[in-house]
N, C-alpha and C positions, 0 to 999 in steps of 0.2 A: 532796079532794086537798090543799088548803091545810093542813088540820089535820094530815094525815100528814107533810107536809113540815116544818111547824113542830115537830111532835113529834120527828121524826128529827134536826132541827138542834139541839134542846134536849138530846136524848139524847147526841148526838155531843159537844156542848160540855161536858157533864157529865164526860166521860172525857178531855177535852183535845183532841178532834178538831174541826177546822173544815171546813165545807163551802165550797169555793172557788166563789164566786158567778159568777165570769167563765167558769169551765169547765163549770158545771152547766147542763144543758139539759132541757127538758121535751118528751117525745114523747107526744102524746095518742093512745091506742090505742082505737079505736071509741068515742070520747067526743064528746058533743054540747056539753059544757061548754067555754066559751072564756074563762073568768075567768082573769086573770093569776095565776100562782103566784109568791109573793114569799118571800124570806129576808131578814130584818132590813130590810124596806122596799125591797129591790132586786128588780125583776122578773126572773124567769128566762126565758131565750130559748126560744120555741117552735120546734121543728124538725119537718120532715116525715120525715127519715131520719137515722140515725146508724150508725156502725160500732162494733161491740162484739166484741172478740176475733176480728177478721177477718171477721165476718159483718155484712151490711147489714140493718138492721132498719128497717121502714117503718111508717107509721101504719095501713096496711091489714092488717098481719100476714102478708103474703105473702112469698114468697122470690124473686120475679121479678128484682128489682134485684140480689140477691145472686148468682143464677145467671148473669145477664148479665155481671156484673163478673168472676166466675170464668172464664167462657168467654173474655172479653176478655183476661184475664191468660194463659190457656193459649194463645190464638192468638198473642199477642205473643211468648211463649217459643218456640212452634213456628216463627214467622217468623224469629227470630234464628238458628235452627239449620237453616233450609230449605236453605241452600247445602251444608251437610254431608250432609244426608239425600239430596240429589239428586246428589251428587258421584259421578262414575264412577271417580275415581282412588282412592277409599277402598273397601276391601273391606267386606262386610257384617259381618264379625266386628269390624272396627275401629269401625264405626258403632255 
């Protein structure tokens, strides 16, 4: 993993791109290796989960956390509109 990270950093630097060490994180997927990954001597942070394009990705490869987060967002949206849905003063067409 370190070799690939070093190679990616070198390839990026060759075309004028830099990897932001503070924003870069490592998610180990089904890996027993716990060696720190470094870029220019700085260790990258190991994380258990991260969000990519709105989806939660975890180290187990499952989607449980993502599904729970989406259900929570849907529930919050429903609860904000609950008074409208339960209102007897508004017609069904208006709702």
